[in-house]
Structures are given as C-alpha cells and as structure tokens.
N, C-alpha and C positions, 0 to 999 in steps of 0.2 A: 329406100327412099333417103332423101337427106332433109332433115326438119328442121327451121327454126323456133327453137323453143324461147317464149315470155318469160324470162326472167329475172330477178334482182340478183344484181350483179354478186356473185359468191354464194349463192344459193342453188347453183345448179347443180354442184355436189357430182352424186352418182347417176345422172342423168346420161351420159355417154353410154356404161353400163346398161343401164336398164333399158334405153332405146335397141343394142346391140341383142339383148335376149330375144326382142322380138324382128330381128333382120332389119333394122333398120339404124339411122346416123344421125346424129342431131347436134344442132352447138346452140348457143346463147345470144338472143339480144334481148335488149335492157330499153323497154319504152318506159320504164319508172324506176327511179331510187327511193332507197329509204333514206329518212331525216330521223334520229334517232333524239327523245325528249327526255332528258336527262332527270328532271324535274318530277316530270311524272313515273318514270321509271322509280326513283325513290320514292314517292308517295303510296306507290302500291306496296313495295317493299316492307314500308314500316306499316300500313294498313295489315299484309300477312301477319308480320311479326305480333300485333297488337292481338292478334285471333278476331280481326273484323268479317272473317269469310267462313262460312260452313263450307264451302266447295271453291275450287278455283278453274276456271274453263281456257283453256289455251284454243283458241282457232285457226291459229297457224303454228308453221315452226318459228318461224323469224322471233317471235316475244320469247316461246319457249325457250330458244338458244340464249338469249339476250339474259333473259329472268334467271333460267334455272340456276346459274353458278352461284346468285346473291342471297337464295332462299335457304334460310336460316331454320323458321318453323313448317313444318310440314300439314298442310291438312287435304281433305279428299280433292285430289285433282283428278282433272278429266282432259283428255289430249284428241282432238280430232284428226286422225288417221295415223297412221302406224309411224311416218315420217316425223309427225310434233313428236310422237313417243317417244323415240328414239333420240330426239335431243334432251328430252329429259331426263331417261332411264341412263343417259353418258355421263350424268351427274350425279347417278346415284338416287335419283326421283321415283317413285312407284306412283303408276297412273294408271287410269280404266282408260279405255280407247273406245271413242264411239263406231262402230261396225260403219257407219257411213261418212261420206268426207264432209255433209251439209250441216251448217247450225242449226238447223231447223231440227233435225231429231234428238239435239239436245234433252228438250225439256221431255219428251216424249221419254227418253231413256233412263231420265231421272224418276219421272213417275211421280207418286202421291210425295217420295219423301223430300221434293224441289218445297214444299207449302214453309212459309215461314223462314225459311232458310236465305242465309244472305251469299251472292256469286257472284267472286271478283271476276272480271275478264279482262286481262289485258291484250290490248289490240290495235293496230292501226286506225289513224283516225280516219277510217269509210266507215259513212253509218248504217247500222244494220237493225231499223225499226223494227221487224221483222221479230228475230231474236229476241229484245228488249221487251215488246208486246207480248209476247207468247210466255216468258218468265213470269213477267207480273201477270198475267192472266192465269195461269198456276199455280199464283200465290206465291210464289220466290221475289226476292229481293236482287234487283242487279248492280253493281257497281262499274260502271266502266272507266279504264284506265287507258288514254290514248297515247301509249308509249311511244308511237312512230309515227311519222308522217309517209306517206306516198307521194311524188314528185314526177311530173313528168318530166323526164329525159330533155323533151322534144329533138331528139336527134334522130335523123332517118336511120328506119331500121335497115340493116343489111341482108336482103333477101337474095342478092346474086348465088347462083346457085341450088337455090334452095327450092326443092320438089313439093314442100308444104310449111305451112305456119301452124304452129300450136299455138294458142290463145290462153291461155293459162289461169285468168280471172277475167271478169268482168271488165276492171278497171284497165287493163292492160292491152285490152281492145278498144275502151272508148277515147283512152289517152295515145293512142300507138301513132305514129307520123310512118307510114308506110305506103307502098305503090303495089296495086293490087294487079296481079299479072294473071293472064286468060289458063294458063296451064298449072298455078298454083292452087293446091288442093289446102283447102279450110279445114282446122280442128280447131272448135272448142271444148277445154277439157273436163266441163259437164255443163248440165242443161241450165242453170244460172248466166254462164259465158253465153252460152247457144242462145237465151233468150234475148240478151244485149245486141247480139251479132243480128240476130233478126228484125230488131227495133233499128237498127242503124240500113236496115235492107239488103244483108247479107246474110246466107244460108249457110252454114257450116256443111259439108260432104257428110263430117265425121263430128257425134259430139258422145263424150267419154262417161264414166261416173264420178266427175272431180278428181281424178288419181292420174298423172301419168301412166301408170300402167293399164289403165282400164280405158285410157284416151288410145294407146297404141294396140290394146287387143282391137278394140271397137275399129280401128284403121285396119286392120289386117284382115277383120271380118268385110269390112267396105273394099277391100281390094277382091279378097276372093270372090264376093258378088258379081263385081264390074268385071271378072275374069269367067265366071260363069254365064253373063251375059252375053258376050263376046261369042265365046266358044257355041253359046246357042243359036247365036245369030245366024 
C-alpha cells in the first residue's frame, strides 16, 4: 500500500524504511510548516541555565532537535516517545522516555515526585490545557515556552497514486487542504487525531497508538481482517 504521510518538511527521516518493514511504501505531504521563534528559544535556554526547572518535558522531536545542541546545564529530562529521545541522545543528552506517545501520561509517570516541582516545556504554539491542568492539579508548576509555531501551508495535498493517507496529528488533519476519494483509506496516528477526524464527520478506518509503527501495525491488522471477511463471504 502506498501511504501519504503528513509531516513537517524534513521530519520524515526514516519513514520510508519504517513503512517498508511493514510491507508498505510512503511519501510525505505537508499541510503545516514550522516557524521558529528565536527569542522564545533563547529565553528557554537561559531559564535552564539559571536552574529554573526541576524537569524538562519534550513533547515532540522537533523542539528536542532545536534545543538539544544549545543545552549546557542538564536537569531531569523526559521525552515523549523513542524518536524524541533519539534526538536528545544524538547530542549526548540522557533522558527518560514515556512508555506511551501521549502527554497525558506525563503526570502519572512522575507520580508524587511532581509536587512542588517546576516543569519546563518547550513546545509548539498549540494549546494543551489538559497537560497544564494535570500538572497544576498534581501540585507541579508548569512553564510553557512556545518555541515555534505551526502554520498551514494551504497547499492542496498531492494524493495522486496514494492508497491511504495517514494524519500524524489533529492539526495536520484540521488544517489540511485535500480532496477525499472513495478508495482512499483514512488512517489516524492515534486516538486524539481520530477524535478530531470524527468531530468533522470523517471516521478513520485505522487508528494507531500515537506512533508511526503502531499505525502501520494497526493497518496490517485491519487489512488482515478485511481479507478474512472476504474469504468468509
């Protein structure tokens, strides 16, 4: 199956190799682009150097890639998922990795330790009130630094020859300009993206666990189920 995967330009990296492992091919489409905010990045680095935070939480790979080379003083660092961890480790920064791909699991992961702790969060300019509220409710103090914005490209996505489209975030779906075709299989990378699609009246055939690998695994399970149903008919 040929899959169109929504990505920020340059973030696709090993997507093709990972898709091939599951028997598929893919290419990138770009409903969003990133817009760096140097002053906010500098302010975050200064805060880390001052020792303002007891912990830093990287919620995606892009801020890790931007900030890791600039870090001099290291505190407790937690990454969401292995790809984010790899970006940090590439620059020699040790980190803990959440076992899931959802920021809602950050507070439960820290448990009682979070009480009274200052948490630095370098991230995109996309609101995540659930995470902030959870930190506050657990007695932590969150410090958001919106280090980059996500801007719609407004380009019509090229789906020619695609058998499926994989939306890798809720925003990549809501801001995408595309034409739905009857034979195009719709895939959500995780339940948050799937929920955004359903709110728009579009039900994804496949929903992953928040990772590309999990989505491809779910896709293969879906395809096997379809084949079994066909054989039973």
